[in-house]
Backbone bond lengths (Angstrom), bond angles and torsions (degrees), N, CA, C in turn:
res aa  C-N    CA-C-N  psi(-1)  N-CA   C-N-CA  omega(-1)  CA-C   N-CA-C  phi
1 M - - - 1.445 - - 1.514 110.00 -
2 S 1.282 117.90 135.01 1.407 122.68 -175.66 1.564 109.48 -77.54
3 E 1.283 120.20 135.53 1.451 125.67 170.45 1.454 111.85 -77.16
4 L 1.293 122.05 133.59 1.462 122.74 175.23 1.477 107.54 -108.84
5 D 1.308 117.86 147.24 1.459 125.28 178.54 1.512 109.06 -72.41
6 L 1.278 118.62 109.84 1.535 120.18 179.46 1.513 113.14 -76.22
7 S 1.345 120.88 -13.46 1.430 122.74 -175.70 1.525 111.67 -60.26
8 E 1.341 117.31 -33.44 1.411 119.27 -179.95 1.572 114.39 -68.04
9 F 1.289 114.89 -11.92 1.503 121.87 -177.01 1.490 113.42 -102.58
10 E 1.383 115.81 13.73 1.484 116.90 -172.18 1.492 116.44 -98.23
11 D 1.378 115.69 4.53 1.474 120.52 179.76 1.446 107.50 -69.12
12 E 1.317 121.12 124.36 1.419 125.92 -178.35 1.534 112.71 -107.57
13 S 1.320 116.73 10.76 1.487 118.35 -172.22 1.597 110.32 -64.94
14 W 1.384 116.81 -19.14 1.463 119.44 -177.07 1.551 111.44 -80.90
15 M 1.317 120.49 -9.46 1.413 121.52 -168.75 1.572 112.24 -76.82
16 F 1.387 115.89 144.36 1.431 117.58 172.53 1.585 108.14 -78.06
17 E 1.262 122.58 163.18 1.499 121.19 177.02 1.495 107.08 -63.21
18 D 1.279 122.29 -37.19 1.495 120.38 -175.14 1.583 112.27 -87.59
19 G 1.320 118.48 16.16 1.454 118.81 175.46 1.499 113.18 100.64
20 L 1.337 116.58 -150.52 1.543 121.62 -175.40 1.523 108.51 -72.18
21 G 1.318 109.05 142.98 1.438 120.28 170.10 1.499 109.53 -153.03
22 T 1.290 123.39 -162.58 1.399 122.73 -178.63 1.477 113.84 -54.79
23 L 1.393 116.89 -47.37 1.422 116.58 175.25 1.553 116.68 -57.52
24 G 1.316 114.89 -36.24 1.465 118.60 175.68 1.554 112.88 -64.38
25 D 1.308 116.30 -42.61 1.420 122.03 177.44 1.583 109.49 -57.82
26 E 1.395 113.54 -48.76 1.461 115.15 -177.57 1.549 111.64 -65.20
27 H 1.313 115.30 -36.20 1.494 118.81 179.48 1.517 109.40 -61.50
28 F 1.363 115.82 -51.62 1.483 116.21 178.75 1.487 115.99 -60.64
29 M 1.391 112.39 -39.01 1.438 114.25 176.42 1.515 115.59 -64.17
30 R 1.353 116.59 -32.30 1.469 118.70 173.77 1.539 109.95 -61.38
31 R 1.338 115.85 -40.29 1.441 119.89 178.13 1.563 109.80 -64.06
32 A 1.289 115.61 -40.70 1.551 115.23 176.05 1.457 111.92 -66.78
33 L 1.345 119.85 -32.03 1.451 124.98 179.52 1.509 110.30 -68.34
34 E 1.332 118.40 -33.69 1.488 124.22 176.75 1.479 105.22 -63.78
35 L 1.342 119.55 -43.73 1.412 122.36 179.30 1.556 114.31 -63.15
36 A 1.357 112.19 -39.42 1.487 118.28 178.04 1.462 109.24 -61.43
37 K 1.348 120.38 -41.50 1.418 125.08 178.48 1.527 109.35 -60.71
38 Q 1.326 117.37 -39.42 1.463 122.17 178.29 1.431 109.38 -61.57
39 A 1.337 120.75 -41.33 1.508 124.14 178.18 1.511 109.16 -61.34
40 A 1.365 119.75 -43.80 1.458 118.19 -179.10 1.401 111.50 -64.32
41 V 1.373 121.54 -33.86 1.533 121.84 173.29 1.504 113.63 -57.23
42 Q 1.434 108.92 -34.09 1.491 116.72 -180.00 1.486 116.70 -85.13
43 D 1.432 113.26 10.30 1.453 122.90 -171.54 1.508 115.98 55.23
44 E 1.373 114.61 37.70 1.415 122.79 173.77 1.508 108.00 -106.50
45 V 1.312 119.02 156.66 1.397 119.80 174.28 1.540 110.65 -63.02
46 P 1.314 116.32 120.20 1.519 120.32 -170.14 1.496 116.91 -68.77
47 V 1.297 114.22 86.43 1.461 121.98 176.84 1.580 102.74 -128.13
48 G 1.327 115.02 130.90 1.426 122.48 176.35 1.542 111.43 -120.74
49 A 1.319 117.59 147.93 1.465 119.14 -178.62 1.589 108.00 -143.47
50 I 1.386 114.31 146.24 1.420 122.88 -179.17 1.475 108.12 -134.00
51 V 1.300 118.96 137.31 1.517 120.21 167.90 1.528 108.18 -109.64
52 V 1.322 112.45 128.86 1.511 119.44 175.48 1.471 110.36 -115.78
53 H 1.343 111.85 139.39 1.438 122.71 -175.61 1.564 104.76 -136.06
54 E 1.341 116.92 121.51 1.520 121.38 178.68 1.527 107.36 53.46
55 N 1.286 116.14 46.01 1.532 123.28 173.85 1.545 112.47 65.95
56 K 1.283 119.07 15.46 1.500 124.40 177.73 1.521 110.29 -118.33
57 I 1.342 120.44 139.07 1.385 121.55 173.89 1.534 107.69 -75.15
58 I 1.343 117.92 126.57 1.397 124.09 -179.36 1.570 112.00 -110.83
59 A 1.399 115.91 -15.55 1.425 119.28 -175.00 1.479 109.48 -151.99
60 T 1.276 118.71 140.23 1.516 120.82 178.32 1.560 104.87 -141.38
61 A 1.388 109.32 143.00 1.510 109.26 -177.34 1.555 106.45 -165.47
62 Y 1.326 112.37 157.98 1.504 120.80 172.32 1.474 106.33 -135.05
63 N 1.395 115.17 165.08 1.454 120.80 177.93 1.520 111.21 -50.84
64 Q 1.294 115.70 139.17 1.504 117.89 175.41 1.477 111.29 -140.43
65 R 1.316 119.26 27.40 1.400 122.77 -176.27 1.613 113.27 -57.40
66 E 1.336 113.10 -44.00 1.467 114.52 177.97 1.525 115.18 -69.64
67 Q 1.306 116.51 -43.05 1.377 122.36 -175.46 1.536 111.30 -62.98
68 L 1.393 113.94 -40.89 1.473 119.68 -177.48 1.489 113.50 -101.01
69 A 1.300 117.55 4.09 1.492 122.28 -179.74 1.498 108.04 45.69
70 D 1.328 115.46 51.88 1.471 123.15 -174.74 1.485 110.00 -136.07
71 P 1.322 118.71 109.11 1.494 118.28 178.65 1.512 115.07 -62.46
72 T 1.312 122.33 -10.10 1.366 121.42 -176.37 1.604 109.72 -102.20
73 A 1.296 115.79 1.90 1.438 122.89 -174.09 1.603 110.33 -80.18
74 H 1.287 117.63 45.85 1.401 124.90 172.19 1.586 109.80 -71.16
75 A 1.355 116.74 154.04 1.502 116.70 -177.89 1.552 112.21 -59.05
76 E 1.437 114.24 -39.70 1.431 114.98 -178.15 1.587 112.42 -66.22
77 M 1.235 114.82 -41.76 1.531 119.72 -178.62 1.568 108.72 -59.86
78 I 1.388 117.27 -47.24 1.464 119.30 179.32 1.527 109.79 -63.46
79 A 1.331 117.77 -47.70 1.380 118.91 -179.81 1.541 114.03 -58.78
80 I 1.366 118.17 -42.82 1.441 122.95 177.26 1.568 107.94 -56.98
81 T 1.244 116.02 -48.95 1.498 120.45 -178.77 1.430 112.00 -60.37
82 Q 1.352 119.34 -43.06 1.435 122.55 176.19 1.564 111.62 -64.25
83 A 1.306 118.76 -41.31 1.417 121.08 -176.38 1.617 110.93 -69.87
84 A 1.323 114.46 -35.56 1.493 117.38 175.44 1.480 109.69 -67.19
85 S 1.237 121.19 -38.84 1.483 126.95 176.61 1.513 109.46 -59.42
86 H 1.352 110.64 -50.73 1.505 118.29 -175.87 1.676 109.07 -62.12
87 L 1.240 112.36 -43.22 1.552 116.93 179.72 1.533 113.01 -80.53
88 G 1.303 115.05 -17.56 1.547 116.74 -174.40 1.552 113.16 69.94
89 S 1.375 114.53 28.37 1.468 115.35 -179.97 1.555 108.00 -157.77
90 W 1.330 111.87 146.07 1.432 112.54 179.65 1.541 110.83 -78.15
91 R 1.277 116.62 -14.42 1.484 121.74 178.46 1.534 109.74 -84.63
92 L 1.363 115.85 112.31 1.402 118.87 -177.34 1.525 111.95 -100.61
93 L 1.353 109.06 60.38 1.465 117.13 -178.05 1.442 105.39 -71.46
94 D 1.459 115.19 154.37 1.423 121.91 178.15 1.541 113.59 61.23
95 C 1.314 116.23 22.36 1.409 120.37 178.71 1.548 108.79 -111.91
96 T 1.285 115.13 157.03 1.460 124.42 168.85 1.533 109.75 -123.14
97 L 1.318 115.61 136.00 1.457 120.16 177.56 1.542 103.65 -105.42
98 F 1.328 114.65 128.48 1.449 119.32 175.88 1.594 104.31 -114.02
99 V 1.296 118.12 129.09 1.433 121.95 -179.80 1.528 110.43 -142.77
100 T 1.315 115.53 141.79 1.486 119.16 -172.14 1.528 113.47 -73.94
101 L 1.356 120.35 -18.31 1.382 124.04 -175.49 1.607 106.32 -132.05
102 E 1.294 115.46 140.74 1.477 124.61 179.65 1.627 102.88 -51.43
103 P 1.317 117.45 129.46 1.459 123.05 -179.90 1.554 110.51 -61.27
104 C 1.318 113.69 145.70 1.456 123.80 168.62 1.517 113.80 -79.62
105 P 1.315 115.78 171.41 1.552 116.11 -178.77 1.528 115.55 -58.18
106 M 1.291 115.33 -31.63 1.535 114.23 178.28 1.463 109.67 -74.25
107 C 1.270 121.67 -42.08 1.508 122.97 177.72 1.544 110.88 -67.53
108 A 1.358 115.32 -40.54 1.517 115.18 176.69 1.533 111.58 -61.50
109 G 1.344 116.11 -34.80 1.441 117.06 174.18 1.456 116.16 -63.69
110 A 1.328 115.98 -40.67 1.438 119.73 -179.12 1.558 108.77 -75.24
111 I 1.291 120.80 -26.22 1.505 122.04 171.53 1.500 108.66 -64.60
112 L 1.331 119.57 -45.58 1.475 123.40 -178.91 1.475 109.09 -65.76
113 Q 1.335 117.99 -47.13 1.506 122.98 -177.03 1.594 109.41 -63.09
114 S 1.270 116.42 -30.96 1.503 118.19 179.14 1.494 114.21 -90.74
115 R 1.298 115.89 0.74 1.494 122.40 172.61 1.617 113.05 64.59
116 I 1.326 115.56 26.48 1.426 119.00 177.33 1.481 106.33 -61.05
117 P 1.277 123.94 123.80 1.496 125.71 178.83 1.447 116.28 -82.16
118 R 1.326 120.78 -17.52 1.482 120.16 -176.02 1.519 111.71 -143.16
119 V 1.334 117.46 130.76 1.456 122.39 179.03 1.484 109.66 -129.94
120 V 1.315 114.71 130.94 1.422 125.67 175.89 1.537 107.71 -116.81
121 Y 1.407 113.73 129.25 1.415 115.15 -178.31 1.520 106.54 -133.43
122 G 1.421 118.34 165.02 1.370 125.46 -175.69 1.498 109.24 -97.26
123 A 1.341 115.02 -94.72 1.452 121.95 -171.54 1.608 105.64 -83.07
124 V 1.391 109.97 149.46 1.429 118.86 174.03 1.537 109.99 -80.54
125 D 1.274 117.75 141.59 1.464 124.94 176.27 1.597 108.97 -104.97
126 S 1.333 113.25 92.55 1.472 114.01 -174.43 1.613 112.79 -73.53
127 K 1.327 116.76 -8.58 1.458 117.31 -174.89 1.551 110.84 -103.89
128 A 1.370 117.08 -22.01 1.471 123.51 -176.40 1.530 115.84 -141.44
129 G 1.331 118.26 3.59 1.427 123.03 -177.00 1.549 114.58 -65.38
130 A 1.303 114.28 132.42 1.490 118.78 -177.00 1.543 111.80 -117.68
131 V 1.363 114.44 13.91 1.447 117.01 178.28 1.553 113.10 -105.91
132 V 1.360 115.23 -42.52 1.463 120.10 179.64 1.532 111.56 -133.18
133 S 1.375 116.24 -31.07 1.487 121.33 -169.13 1.472 114.55 -75.32
134 L 1.348 118.85 -73.11 1.501 121.05 -177.30 1.564 110.32 -93.36
135 Y 1.307 113.02 -35.74 1.466 116.84 -178.41 1.555 107.40 -138.94
136 Q 1.257 116.23 164.90 1.510 124.69 -178.18 1.541 103.89 -122.93
137 L 1.237 120.13 56.77 1.437 120.27 -177.84 1.522 113.64 -63.51
138 L 1.274 119.60 -39.93 1.450 119.41 -176.52 1.521 115.44 -71.44
139 S 1.349 119.35 -11.05 1.427 122.50 177.83 1.533 114.56 -117.99
140 D 1.339 114.21 3.94 1.446 119.74 -178.30 1.488 110.12 -66.45
141 V 1.355 113.04 115.99 1.542 120.80 -179.88 1.529 111.90 -65.36
142 R 1.289 120.21 -19.63 1.400 118.95 177.33 1.513 117.27 -70.43
143 L 1.375 114.43 -16.24 1.465 119.00 -177.86 1.556 106.17 -98.01
144 N 1.405 107.17 163.69 1.473 116.30 -175.87 1.445 118.19 -77.04
145 H 1.353 120.21 -3.58 1.423 122.17 -179.78 1.516 108.20 -147.07
146 R 1.311 114.33 143.68 1.464 119.83 174.63 1.440 111.32 -131.47
147 C 1.245 120.49 161.93 1.517 125.08 -176.04 1.515 108.41 -125.36
148 E 1.357 110.60 147.12 1.508 115.02 162.47 1.535 104.94 -73.58
149 V 1.297 114.42 135.63 1.522 121.56 177.51 1.514 111.81 -124.16
150 I 1.347 111.71 129.32 1.441 119.54 175.35 1.532 104.97 -118.35
151 G 1.339 116.42 117.43 1.469 118.06 -177.09 1.479 108.44 -111.18
152 G 1.289 113.25 164.67 1.554 121.90 170.08 1.469 113.83 81.45
153 V 1.411 119.29 9.31 1.426 117.36 178.06 1.542 111.76 -72.81
154 L 1.379 114.58 120.25 1.434 123.33 -172.76 1.497 112.67 50.75
155 A 1.292 116.30 41.29 1.499 128.06 -177.72 1.496 110.48 -52.78
156 G 1.358 113.91 -50.83 1.443 120.67 -175.67 1.557 110.86 -58.54
157 Q 1.302 116.82 -46.33 1.475 118.60 -171.99 1.605 106.37 -76.53
158 C 1.303 119.13 -34.59 1.442 123.67 176.94 1.517 111.73 -65.21
159 G 1.380 117.37 -40.58 1.413 122.55 179.84 1.477 108.48 -70.26
160 Q 1.395 117.92 -39.95 1.492 118.48 -176.11 1.501 114.84 -62.32
161 V 1.398 112.76 -37.84 1.497 116.82 176.41 1.574 110.95 -55.00
162 L 1.359 112.07 -47.42 1.499 117.92 179.06 1.465 112.79 -64.29
163 T 1.326 118.44 -45.39 1.470 121.45 -179.39 1.545 111.25 -60.54
164 E 1.323 116.53 -47.64 1.415 118.61 176.09 1.520 118.27 -59.58
165 F 1.373 115.65 -38.88 1.444 123.44 173.04 1.423 111.76 -60.06
166 F 1.349 123.10 -49.23 1.468 126.46 -174.96 1.570 108.21 -72.18
167 E 1.370 118.82 -37.62 1.414 120.27 175.57 1.511 112.34 -58.33
168 R 1.367 113.14 -47.69 1.582 117.69 175.35 1.464 111.31 -55.05
169 K 1.456 118.34 -46.60 1.399 123.65 178.99 1.577 113.04 -54.26
170 R 1.317 114.79 -47.70 1.404 121.69 -179.80 1.523 112.53 -60.44
171 K 1.269 112.47 -43.64 1.515 117.27 -179.44 1.587 110.09 -63.28
172 L 1.357 115.68 -29.95 1.427 118.06 -179.85 1.599 109.05 -87.81
173 G 1.258 116.59 -4.29 1.519 120.58 176.52 1.603 107.74 78.65
174 K 1.329 117.62 29.82 1.454 121.87 179.27 1.512 111.41 -112.10
175 K 1.334 115.68 153.20 1.448 117.14 174.26 1.511 111.20 -89.56
C-alpha cells in the first residue's frame, strides 16, 4: 500500500469554530475526491477514502485492487487499516469515514467491525451499495453497531469521476 503525505491535508482554515458542519463534510469529501482522481491515474476504479479523528485526517487511501492484485484493496478497507494502525486500536471511535462512493457489503462490514460512528459518502452505488441502495447494513437494528450516515455529499462530482473513468474504459474496450 502506498503511503500518502498527510501534511497536505492539515490546513484547518475551512473549519467552523464549533467543529465539523456541512462545510467540513464538503472539505473532507473534496480531499477524498482528490484521492479518487489519483486512483483513476493509476487505472484503478476512482474511489477515495479518508478517516478523520478529532478533526484531523489520520488515514487516506484510494482503490488499489489492480496494483496489489487484492480484491479487498478497496479505499475504505485500506483507510480503516491505516486509521487503526495510527490509533493503535481496532476500535475507530470518534472517527468519521469519508468515501466518494457508497460502501459495498465488504466495506460496510469493516465499518461496522471497526465501530466507526459516522460515515459520509458521495455517490450512490445502485449496483453494489450496502448503505442505502441494495442493503442498509449500517443502520440494521439486528446488528450490534449502527452508524450515522450522511449521503450525497458532492455526489455529482464523485459520480462524474466514476462515469468518466468507465466511459474511457469502454472506449478502450476494457472492463
